[in-house]
Legacy VTK file of the C-alpha trace (Angstrom):
# vtk DataFile Version 3.0
C-alpha trace
ASCII
DATASET POLYDATA
POINTS 637 float
2.051 -4.870 53.705
5.349 -3.618 51.886
5.380 -0.148 50.035
5.734 -1.836 46.642
2.702 -4.174 47.356
0.711 -1.235 48.470
1.603 0.817 45.197
0.748 -2.211 43.082
-2.558 -2.409 44.956
-3.267 1.138 44.112
-2.279 0.833 40.589
-4.640 -2.026 39.761
-7.748 -0.139 40.492
-6.363 2.902 38.558
-5.613 0.871 35.471
-9.099 -0.874 35.561
-10.659 2.735 35.804
-8.545 3.819 32.718
-9.524 0.793 30.754
-13.125 1.586 31.775
-12.973 5.169 30.776
-11.309 4.343 27.514
-14.074 1.687 26.752
-16.853 4.297 27.381
-14.982 6.983 25.350
-14.705 4.712 22.369
-18.448 3.807 22.777
-19.343 7.521 22.654
-16.988 7.938 19.678
-18.649 5.021 17.946
-22.049 6.560 18.430
-20.905 9.490 16.315
-18.607 8.024 13.682
-20.071 4.484 13.211
-23.844 5.275 13.587
-24.039 8.693 11.978
-25.303 7.188 8.620
-27.989 4.775 10.059
-28.807 7.328 12.689
-30.213 9.788 10.033
-32.276 7.284 8.327
-35.509 8.414 10.220
-35.506 11.573 8.373
-36.872 9.748 5.267
-37.347 6.155 5.624
-41.016 6.056 7.013
-42.091 8.572 4.519
-40.706 6.842 1.570
-42.012 3.270 2.897
-45.535 4.663 3.568
-45.800 6.546 0.332
-44.560 3.534 -1.521
-47.350 1.575 0.033
-50.283 3.895 -0.180
-49.283 6.176 -2.925
-49.167 10.063 -2.754
-52.049 11.699 -1.412
-53.711 8.565 -0.173
-54.152 7.918 3.691
-52.431 4.802 5.068
-54.661 2.201 6.830
-53.593 0.738 10.312
-52.740 -2.624 8.761
-50.507 -0.958 6.354
-48.590 1.245 8.794
-48.296 -1.693 11.273
-47.044 -3.865 8.523
-44.286 -1.278 7.406
-43.373 -0.805 11.110
-43.076 -4.387 11.616
-40.728 -4.731 8.537
-38.712 -1.897 9.845
-38.261 -3.289 13.413
-37.359 -6.762 12.122
-35.040 -5.398 9.487
-33.102 -3.695 12.357
-33.089 -6.931 14.467
-32.152 -9.392 11.656
-29.994 -7.426 9.383
-28.280 -4.985 11.627
-28.264 -6.679 15.038
-27.876 -10.345 14.216
-25.961 -10.231 10.893
-23.575 -7.331 11.536
-23.316 -6.800 15.348
-23.449 -10.403 16.543
-21.803 -12.364 13.599
-19.714 -10.196 11.088
-17.936 -8.226 13.961
-16.391 -11.521 14.917
-15.057 -11.946 11.223
-12.048 -9.516 11.653
-8.879 -9.380 9.823
-6.246 -8.680 12.568
-8.709 -6.432 14.314
-9.813 -4.697 11.107
-13.269 -4.988 9.320
-14.865 -3.817 6.165
-15.477 -5.249 2.789
-11.904 -5.258 1.405
-10.585 -6.738 4.805
-13.039 -9.613 4.579
-11.968 -10.078 1.054
-8.455 -10.281 1.958
-9.145 -12.685 4.728
-11.267 -14.937 2.549
-8.755 -14.637 -0.364
-5.744 -15.766 1.929
-7.926 -18.852 3.197
-9.027 -20.416 -0.201
-6.734 -22.698 -2.267
-9.015 -22.502 -5.318
-11.376 -19.785 -6.473
-9.190 -16.878 -5.295
-10.030 -14.909 -8.356
-13.708 -15.321 -7.773
-13.284 -14.005 -4.106
-11.166 -11.053 -5.639
-14.008 -10.224 -8.008
-16.473 -10.274 -5.274
-14.268 -7.927 -3.374
-13.965 -5.489 -6.413
-17.754 -5.580 -6.909
-18.354 -4.714 -3.233
-15.810 -1.880 -3.120
-17.175 -0.480 -6.277
-20.615 -0.394 -5.025
-19.282 1.325 -1.775
-18.193 4.368 -3.914
-21.796 4.700 -5.136
-22.928 4.760 -1.401
-20.272 7.255 -0.586
-21.702 9.660 -3.234
-25.385 9.194 -2.319
-25.118 9.368 1.462
-23.867 13.047 1.787
-26.298 14.165 -0.955
-29.313 12.319 0.520
-28.674 12.990 4.192
-28.006 16.822 3.977
-30.776 17.453 1.470
-33.284 15.575 3.737
-32.185 17.658 6.794
-32.290 20.936 5.013
-35.827 20.003 3.609
-37.035 20.592 7.322
-36.970 24.282 6.465
-40.179 23.584 4.466
-41.964 22.413 7.354
-40.981 25.732 9.242
-42.313 27.757 6.475
-42.966 26.777 2.746
-41.395 30.192 1.737
-37.992 28.698 2.439
-38.361 25.974 -0.254
-36.397 27.777 -3.156
-33.478 27.947 -0.688
-33.228 24.116 0.098
-31.071 23.058 -2.845
-28.686 26.131 -2.695
-28.185 25.862 0.947
-27.597 21.969 0.595
-24.796 22.824 -2.095
-23.169 25.440 0.150
-23.111 23.007 3.108
-21.544 20.067 1.007
-18.945 22.346 -0.544
-17.978 23.570 3.009
-17.853 20.016 4.157
-15.420 18.760 1.487
-13.375 21.925 1.664
-12.408 21.206 5.238
-11.391 17.686 4.585
-7.746 18.742 3.965
-7.513 20.011 7.586
-8.249 16.492 8.991
-11.214 15.200 11.085
-9.257 14.486 14.314
-10.465 17.646 16.114
-13.855 17.604 14.586
-14.456 13.839 15.536
-14.156 14.788 19.227
-17.431 16.516 18.916
-19.230 13.758 16.705
-20.123 11.558 19.697
-21.727 13.967 21.951
-23.741 15.687 19.124
-24.961 12.323 17.720
-25.855 11.276 21.357
-28.027 14.329 21.643
-29.452 13.482 18.316
-30.460 9.913 19.405
-31.985 11.057 22.745
-33.920 13.938 20.958
-35.429 11.520 18.355
-36.352 8.910 21.161
-38.070 11.403 23.254
-40.077 12.597 20.180
-41.033 9.178 19.302
-41.845 8.093 22.823
-44.479 10.995 23.112
-46.335 9.782 20.018
-46.194 6.070 21.223
-47.807 7.053 24.377
-50.720 8.776 22.315
-51.184 5.502 20.520
-49.657 2.523 21.944
-51.210 0.142 19.250
-48.097 0.508 17.223
-46.296 -1.691 19.665
-48.011 -4.561 17.927
-45.436 -4.012 15.183
-43.039 -6.182 17.144
-45.097 -9.131 15.944
-43.447 -10.275 12.737
-46.764 -11.545 11.313
-47.860 -7.852 10.435
-44.719 -7.515 8.154
-45.030 -11.085 6.645
-48.727 -10.441 5.962
-48.320 -7.077 4.430
-45.642 -8.321 1.917
-47.585 -11.461 0.820
-50.814 -9.547 0.741
-49.704 -6.573 -1.438
-47.737 -8.263 -4.294
-45.654 -5.824 -6.287
-46.528 -2.953 -4.065
-45.316 -4.988 -1.079
-41.972 -5.583 -2.781
-41.686 -1.763 -3.830
-42.346 -0.942 -0.138
-39.732 -3.485 1.018
-37.286 -1.538 -1.180
-38.087 1.615 0.799
-37.942 -0.062 4.184
-34.344 -1.069 3.417
-33.391 2.620 3.789
-33.560 1.996 7.671
-30.534 -0.308 7.604
-28.345 1.807 5.367
-25.205 2.396 7.095
-24.880 -1.080 8.574
-21.690 -1.703 6.524
-20.165 1.207 8.281
-20.212 -0.413 11.717
-18.278 -3.175 10.209
-15.836 -1.099 8.277
-15.108 0.914 11.470
-14.340 -2.130 13.603
-10.565 -1.407 13.625
-11.003 2.102 14.870
-13.298 1.458 17.773
-13.287 -2.378 18.497
-16.059 -4.848 18.744
-17.141 -4.163 22.384
-17.765 -0.296 22.094
-19.521 -0.841 18.792
-21.869 -3.536 20.169
-22.414 -1.599 23.336
-23.329 1.572 21.549
-25.963 -0.324 19.318
-27.481 -2.240 21.947
-27.961 0.511 24.642
-28.489 3.697 22.555
-28.829 3.301 18.781
-31.291 0.416 18.332
-33.591 1.490 21.209
-33.684 5.372 19.922
-34.275 4.225 16.186
-36.968 1.681 17.092
-38.817 4.171 19.414
-38.618 6.972 16.688
-39.842 4.824 13.864
-42.877 3.515 16.078
-43.502 7.310 17.022
-43.570 8.297 13.292
-46.006 5.473 12.713
-48.271 6.619 15.492
-48.337 10.119 14.202
-49.254 8.946 10.659
-52.131 6.880 12.169
-53.333 9.876 14.096
-52.853 12.370 11.277
-52.486 10.994 7.640
-51.352 14.326 6.199
-48.236 14.142 8.470
-46.781 11.654 5.883
-45.510 14.734 4.007
-42.540 14.891 6.672
-43.440 12.666 9.551
-40.041 13.157 11.155
-40.084 17.013 11.619
-43.830 16.949 12.483
-43.117 14.807 15.395
-41.787 17.944 17.157
-43.648 21.098 18.396
-43.275 24.234 16.341
-40.907 25.779 18.822
-38.460 23.014 18.471
-38.556 22.843 14.631
-35.739 25.157 13.851
-33.427 23.802 16.547
-34.121 20.142 15.207
-33.424 21.316 11.636
-30.005 22.559 12.936
-29.309 19.306 15.048
-30.367 17.189 11.880
-28.058 19.173 9.503
-25.129 18.614 12.129
-26.151 14.880 12.298
-26.147 14.419 8.592
-22.870 16.352 8.203
-21.337 13.819 10.685
-22.879 10.957 8.753
-21.407 12.436 5.533
-18.041 12.804 7.239
-17.865 9.159 8.163
-18.640 7.729 4.608
-16.203 10.280 3.088
-13.513 9.010 5.520
-14.415 5.500 4.595
-13.997 6.167 0.981
-10.448 7.413 1.696
-9.906 4.381 3.741
-11.135 1.723 1.129
-9.216 3.651 -1.618
-5.876 3.310 0.407
-6.802 -0.436 0.977
-7.451 -0.826 -2.746
-4.261 0.654 -3.812
-2.301 -1.581 -1.356
-4.211 -4.638 -2.572
-3.153 -3.790 -6.276
-6.717 -2.863 -7.324
-6.017 0.906 -8.065
-2.893 2.971 -9.066
-0.873 5.031 -6.608
-2.770 8.152 -5.523
-1.755 11.036 -3.204
-2.332 10.319 0.371
-1.744 12.894 3.119
-1.639 12.170 6.796
-3.598 14.670 8.775
-2.888 13.590 12.356
0.592 12.604 14.073
-1.066 10.228 16.285
-4.102 8.578 14.465
-2.717 6.418 11.465
-6.203 6.138 10.021
-6.672 9.936 9.690
-5.839 10.544 6.061
-6.945 12.883 3.159
-6.836 12.063 -0.536
-7.222 15.170 -2.744
-8.143 13.464 -5.944
-10.863 11.153 -4.269
-12.272 14.203 -2.401
-12.679 16.110 -5.535
-14.266 13.319 -7.387
-16.651 12.663 -4.563
-17.502 16.388 -4.274
-18.264 16.539 -8.086
-20.377 13.244 -7.926
-22.402 14.441 -4.836
-23.161 17.991 -6.363
-24.284 16.359 -9.574
-26.693 14.079 -7.439
-28.095 17.166 -5.565
-28.613 19.209 -8.689
-30.040 16.304 -10.673
-32.457 14.918 -8.262
-33.335 18.118 -6.382
-35.211 16.340 -3.409
-34.501 13.586 -0.945
-37.579 11.570 -2.152
-36.198 11.348 -5.602
-32.655 10.557 -4.402
-34.074 7.874 -1.974
-34.829 5.713 -5.076
-31.105 5.673 -5.929
-29.868 4.940 -2.554
-30.772 1.270 -1.724
-29.311 -0.525 -4.788
-25.663 0.227 -3.748
-25.905 -0.840 -0.197
-27.952 -4.066 -0.776
-25.482 -5.110 -3.484
-22.733 -4.568 -0.915
-24.447 -6.474 1.694
-25.160 -9.537 -0.631
-21.378 -9.819 -1.514
-20.399 -9.416 2.115
-22.623 -12.348 3.020
-21.074 -14.442 0.092
-17.544 -13.484 1.580
-18.705 -14.230 5.112
-19.567 -17.804 4.227
-16.166 -18.386 2.902
-14.659 -17.057 6.032
-16.838 -19.036 8.333
-16.189 -22.038 6.533
-12.450 -21.854 5.708
-11.150 -19.550 8.543
-13.394 -20.473 11.330
-13.283 -24.150 10.184
-17.158 -24.751 10.370
-18.466 -27.264 8.145
-19.963 -25.968 4.788
-23.392 -27.119 5.960
-23.246 -25.328 9.268
-21.921 -22.169 7.670
-24.558 -22.297 5.114
-27.316 -22.662 7.860
-25.920 -19.528 9.507
-25.386 -17.404 6.408
-27.931 -18.515 3.957
-30.976 -17.056 5.702
-29.193 -13.599 5.905
-28.206 -13.983 2.242
-31.839 -14.572 1.141
-33.049 -11.536 3.330
-30.288 -9.524 1.518
-31.231 -10.829 -2.081
-34.910 -10.041 -1.349
-34.023 -6.438 -0.409
-31.745 -6.292 -3.568
-34.551 -7.456 -5.728
-37.002 -4.968 -4.207
-34.525 -2.035 -4.892
-33.843 -3.316 -8.494
-37.430 -2.351 -9.298
-36.339 1.242 -8.818
-33.609 1.186 -11.377
-35.466 3.372 -13.814
-36.229 5.889 -11.037
-32.596 6.727 -10.171
-31.226 3.205 -9.081
-29.295 3.302 -12.355
-27.020 5.905 -10.988
-24.932 3.853 -8.398
-25.072 0.969 -10.736
-23.525 2.998 -13.599
-20.892 4.440 -11.119
-20.171 1.122 -9.390
-19.723 -0.431 -13.062
-17.269 2.263 -13.846
-15.090 1.754 -10.763
-15.211 -1.972 -11.432
-13.917 -1.449 -15.015
-11.201 0.708 -13.593
-10.114 -1.806 -10.880
-10.202 -4.816 -13.205
-8.374 -3.056 -15.851
-5.531 -1.845 -13.591
-5.227 -5.393 -12.017
-5.295 -7.043 -15.440
-2.857 -4.602 -16.972
-0.557 -4.726 -13.994
-0.126 -8.634 -14.353
0.418 -8.334 -18.088
3.102 -5.639 -17.582
4.743 -7.896 -14.884
4.735 -10.897 -17.195
6.180 -8.924 -20.109
8.925 -7.228 -18.261
9.951 -10.469 -16.462
10.924 -12.156 -19.776
13.524 -9.503 -20.444
14.857 -9.466 -16.975
18.415 -10.929 -15.718
18.487 -13.337 -12.869
19.981 -11.459 -9.902
22.111 -13.947 -8.154
24.212 -15.038 -11.172
24.702 -11.308 -12.041
25.755 -10.443 -8.533
28.419 -13.252 -8.504
29.720 -11.971 -11.838
30.012 -8.410 -10.604
31.689 -9.580 -7.408
34.400 -11.412 -9.450
34.982 -8.624 -11.973
33.724 -5.433 -10.335
33.096 -2.258 -12.294
34.468 1.017 -11.090
33.178 1.785 -7.581
31.811 5.087 -6.214
31.326 5.830 -2.447
27.898 5.485 -0.644
24.984 3.151 -0.932
22.675 2.577 -3.792
19.110 1.282 -3.180
17.445 -0.276 -6.287
13.511 -0.532 -5.820
11.999 -3.617 -7.629
8.855 -5.691 -7.404
10.766 -8.929 -8.213
13.716 -9.513 -5.874
14.997 -12.572 -7.976
15.657 -10.524 -10.977
18.127 -7.431 -11.409
16.237 -4.118 -11.375
15.956 -2.251 -14.387
17.516 0.843 -13.002
20.391 -1.000 -11.904
20.977 -2.597 -15.452
20.537 1.025 -17.125
23.118 2.247 -14.641
25.700 -0.423 -15.356
25.067 -0.029 -19.091
25.438 3.682 -19.297
27.578 4.768 -16.411
29.661 1.664 -15.892
29.901 2.121 -12.208
28.553 0.628 -8.955
28.300 1.857 -5.461
30.316 0.433 -2.605
27.153 -1.063 -1.166
24.002 -1.996 -3.117
20.713 -2.947 -1.795
17.952 -4.539 -3.896
14.834 -3.382 -2.178
11.354 -4.946 -2.512
8.216 -3.537 -0.792
5.494 -6.114 -0.214
1.801 -5.352 0.650
0.536 -8.183 2.921
-3.194 -9.143 3.009
-3.374 -8.049 6.770
-4.066 -4.540 8.061
-0.854 -3.960 9.729
2.559 -5.585 10.131
4.398 -5.778 13.436
7.449 -3.595 13.300
9.619 -6.612 14.320
8.530 -8.405 11.165
8.823 -5.202 8.838
12.354 -5.830 7.541
14.137 -8.866 6.239
17.767 -8.755 5.183
19.543 -11.231 3.057
23.201 -10.917 2.010
23.832 -11.993 -1.731
27.339 -10.902 -1.866
30.047 -8.890 -0.222
28.680 -5.605 -1.492
25.095 -6.756 -2.203
22.067 -7.523 0.051
18.308 -8.189 -0.581
15.980 -6.221 1.680
12.365 -6.873 1.947
9.862 -4.415 3.596
6.407 -5.343 4.403
3.408 -3.268 5.064
-0.284 -4.037 5.668
-3.092 -2.771 3.575
-4.044 -0.217 6.182
-0.639 1.332 6.435
1.159 4.068 4.468
4.469 2.833 3.231
7.528 4.825 4.812
10.627 3.468 3.350
13.214 5.553 5.240
11.443 5.037 8.701
11.301 1.213 7.851
14.991 1.090 6.815
15.929 2.569 10.100
14.701 -0.598 11.685
17.329 -2.369 9.564
20.083 -0.773 11.953
19.137 -3.202 14.625
19.645 -6.091 12.166
23.251 -5.051 11.389
22.927 -2.737 8.392
24.268 0.806 8.811
21.771 2.900 7.173
22.613 6.667 6.530
19.929 8.342 4.548
22.465 11.196 3.577
24.923 8.791 1.782
22.185 6.768 0.221
20.796 7.086 -3.271
17.395 5.613 -4.296
17.140 4.347 -7.950
13.629 4.087 -9.365
12.798 3.021 -12.825
10.015 4.902 -14.386
8.161 3.206 -17.238
6.736 5.011 -20.098
4.057 2.768 -21.383
3.146 2.505 -25.094
0.148 0.661 -26.691
1.355 -2.493 -28.441
-0.098 -3.906 -31.903
-1.104 -6.978 -30.249
-1.923 -6.661 -26.645
-3.360 -9.110 -24.162
-6.205 -6.566 -23.574
-8.688 -4.813 -25.932
-7.473 -1.461 -27.340
-9.811 0.516 -25.052
-8.627 -1.366 -21.905
-4.973 -0.978 -22.939
-5.329 2.675 -23.485
-7.411 2.760 -20.011
-4.594 1.130 -18.195
-1.802 3.463 -19.729
-4.034 6.348 -18.835
-4.206 5.093 -15.101
-0.572 4.450 -15.140
0.359 7.955 -16.172
-2.003 9.400 -13.346
-0.534 7.410 -10.705
1.203 9.359 -7.948
4.982 9.471 -7.974
6.698 6.422 -6.403
9.041 8.601 -4.344
6.166 10.471 -2.853
4.084 7.442 -2.342
6.919 5.574 -0.320
7.871 8.809 1.325
11.405 8.822 -0.054
13.285 12.083 0.169
13.232 13.470 -3.296
16.659 14.960 -3.265
17.907 11.373 -2.626
16.059 9.829 -5.748
17.533 9.036 -9.097
15.021 8.002 -11.683
15.804 6.029 -14.761
13.328 5.924 -17.748
12.372 3.050 -19.937
9.855 2.573 -22.560
7.539 -0.690 -22.459
4.914 -1.587 -24.935
1.818 -3.259 -23.593
LINES 1 638
637 0 1 2 3 4 5 6 7 8 9 10 11 12 13 14 15 16 17 18 19 20 21 22 23 24 25 26 27 28 29 30 31 32 33 34 35 36 37 38 39 40 41 42 43 44 45 46 47 48 49 50 51 52 53 54 55 56 57 58 59 60 61 62 63 64 65 66 67 68 69 70 71 72 73 74 75 76 77 78 79 80 81 82 83 84 85 86 87 88 89 90 91 92 93 94 95 96 97 98 99 100 101 102 103 104 105 106 107 108 109 110 111 112 113 114 115 116 117 118 119 120 121 122 123 124 125 126 127 128 129 130 131 132 133 134 135 136 137 138 139 140 141 142 143 144 145 146 147 148 149 150 151 152 153 154 155 156 157 158 159 160 161 162 163 164 165 166 167 168 169 170 171 172 173 174 175 176 177 178 179 180 181 182 183 184 185 186 187 188 189 190 191 192 193 194 195 196 197 198 199 200 201 202 203 204 205 206 207 208 209 210 211 212 213 214 215 216 217 218 219 220 221 222 223 224 225 226 227 228 229 230 231 232 233 234 235 236 237 238 239 240 241 242 243 244 245 246 247 248 249 250 251 252 253 254 255 256 257 258 259 260 261 262 263 264 265 266 267 268 269 270 271 272 273 274 275 276 277 278 279 280 281 282 283 284 285 286 287 288 289 290 291 292 293 294 295 296 297 298 299 300 301 302 303 304 305 306 307 308 309 310 311 312 313 314 315 316 317 318 319 320 321 322 323 324 325 326 327 328 329 330 331 332 333 334 335 336 337 338 339 340 341 342 343 344 345 346 347 348 349 350 351 352 353 354 355 356 357 358 359 360 361 362 363 364 365 366 367 368 369 370 371 372 373 374 375 376 377 378 379 380 381 382 383 384 385 386 387 388 389 390 391 392 393 394 395 396 397 398 399 400 401 402 403 404 405 406 407 408 409 410 411 412 413 414 415 416 417 418 419 420 421 422 423 424 425 426 427 428 429 430 431 432 433 434 435 436 437 438 439 440 441 442 443 444 445 446 447 448 449 450 451 452 453 454 455 456 457 458 459 460 461 462 463 464 465 466 467 468 469 470 471 472 473 474 475 476 477 478 479 480 481 482 483 484 485 486 487 488 489 490 491 492 493 494 495 496 497 498 499 500 501 502 503 504 505 506 507 508 509 510 511 512 513 514 515 516 517 518 519 520 521 522 523 524 525 526 527 528 529 530 531 532 533 534 535 536 537 538 539 540 541 542 543 544 545 546 547 548 549 550 551 552 553 554 555 556 557 558 559 560 561 562 563 564 565 566 567 568 569 570 571 572 573 574 575 576 577 578 579 580 581 582 583 584 585 586 587 588 589 590 591 592 593 594 595 596 597 598 599 600 601 602 603 604 605 606 607 608 609 610 611 612 613 614 615 616 617 618 619 620 621 622 623 624 625 626 627 628 629 630 631 632 633 634 635 636
């Protein structure tokens, strides 16, 4: 054997070991980030379900407990395992998952009905923000409430301590979560092991709870209890909240690690703990006050309160990061105005921080804690936002399976409709809790929907209005090449959204200064309906004259546009780009309400307000401010 062959033979096992190690590291990371939300549901789900069925102060009979446990077990199997882990993880948009990624995939696939798909995406994204507010409030509050089990004397400190923890959590967001994330997986793994061991002990005391695997118990409970059964179903849904997170984090960890973590660790641990809580309630009906913490002996209570608080902070961190991510996607897809985005990691693209989103989320979370003051009251508000998102996800998944996977509509319907019916049943059950707190996420979701719809509609009207007064670019360039005005050294880059028309900034420069640069670039930045663009496809250059060229930069909706970095690629395509001899011309529009607008007056003013609050274009596109020239114009809309 030659030396090269021997080296290659040694390299192959090493490469395989590296790939295997990376797989298990991603699996461990997904346990912390992906499953932090659903992993903290045992803190309150069984308690709320049994209380909904039996009522406060009433002992729950064995058929009731077995029925609830059966519903919990089969909700985990059908909704999380089959719908999300098995089916939806395959519906990726270039490796990315989540509600807006699914919307972009479906929108790109349909010829007609694109506006309906866009509306579904807006509804789903809006409801996600409601979830992002409730999850930190409910999770941290339910963990800190464990102090009441240690001693009732600590009850007055539950809400203040929750507020302090939440303020601290949101305060450290600006530092980035890259370093903290390395601890998420191990801590959450310890959490799942601890809750599984506690549940296993109680199951050993009362193995009869294993009959919950028989779905007949769950079906009989719902059919035999009428409205109470439906109300209980709304509480049972709390066990699957967080299922959307595993789909949204597909791009961060990959399909294999997420599936492995669920099937080998998370699903077994959750199932064992829920069955253990049921066994405890059967043995001691008074344990329904807080069955999760009462699973543990007295000496373990304080450590478990600490571990539960850490787990809920991790769950909250995951949904906060998700809110940043979905806001970035919404901006790139034209659903929201530009907002400040700060990158907190030099290596991880997805590690971002958005100050305005962080502040609004903190205000909403604190308002919920101070308004509801207990996890029991807040649990009523939780399910509606998540069930609404799941219903919309199922609808868009049908479009993707039909149009993208090329299944027949009947086969796609046969696969998705059963899950859609389950989601609709859960949604109906949760709608019964509208007046108990469910109005909160609906109201907040409706507000976000109005903002997104108004921004999208106003942007379209503004584009149509400005287009009417614009000059076609190609004839203008031909005229300027024949009879050029006075030339100045350097390169001028004019940003425009329509590369076929002369940019407003260039027209004003010609009108007021009567000069042109030696080289002129008409730059258009496009946001593609895919997560990321290959660097080789980032830049397209088209000469339109001796001194003019048209450049198009393409970015995915998961990418933060960086114009100088992207233009550096153009050097390989023949354009000598020198940032120090280049001026970027931006047109800043001052919007004024028109007497007869295409929108109602309130929506017109809302769009103008959103436009004024948008982040500066130079900052958003990461253009050096000392190289930017802004030209102001007034537009009525």
